N, C-alpha and C positions, 0 to 999 in steps of 0.2 A: 603507820602502815604495818607495823610489826616486822620491819626489816632491820637487820643488823646494819649499823651505820657504816662499818667498814665495807660490807657487801654493797651497799648503796653507792658508796664512793667509788668502788671498783666498776660498778655499772656506769656511773656518770663519766668516768675517765677511760672507758673502753679497755679495761684491764682484766677481762674475764676470758678464759679459754672456752672453747665450744662446749665443753661438758658443764660449764658453769653458767651458760646463758640462762637468763631468767625465764621461768615458766610463764605460760600465757596468763595465768591468774595474777602473778606478780606484776607483769607488765600492765595488766588491767588496773591494778591498784595504783601504780605509778601514774598512769594516764589520768585516772580519776582525780588524783591530788593535783596534777599539773593542768587539769582541765584541757586535755588534748586528746587527739584521736588515738585510741588504743591500737587500731589496725596499723597505723603508721609506725608506732613503736614496735609492734610485732614484726613488721617488715624490716625495720632497721636492725632488729635483733636476729635477722635471718630465720625467723619462725614462720612456718606456713600457717596461715589463718585457719582456724577451726572449720569454718564453713567451706573453705577451699580444699582442705585436706580430704574431706569425705568425697568431694567431686573428683579430685585427682585420683584417689584410690579406686573409685568406681570405674574410671575410664583412663587408666594410665597410658595406654597406647595413643589415645586421642590427644592427650596433653603433650606427649612426646612430639607428636606431629606439629602441634601448635608451636612448641618451643623451637622446632627446626625452621620455622618460617622466618624469612628476613623481616626486618622492621617494616619495609615497604609492603610486603605481602600481608603482614599482620594488620597493618593499617587499612588496606583494601578490604580484607575480610571483615573487620569490625565495621567499616563503613557500609558494606553490603548488608550485614546483619541489621544494623540500625535502620537502613533504608527499607528493608523488608518488613521490619516491625512497625514502621511509621504509617 
């Protein structure tokens, strides 16, 4: 993968500070080797997924409103949207 073994070990053992969090392309390489979902690794690394980032930046106030919803209200909203699309 072209990664330093020490760096890879620190990733595996969660010994990186926030400034050292692997970039999206590095996590993609790791996911490919592990044959796992890169999006899941990005989320575990507290990285915003690329396709999400552009949507959030385009409508930050809307996403703030969604984040303020209770779990119950969010579930109702998603169910309503899914029902409308069906």
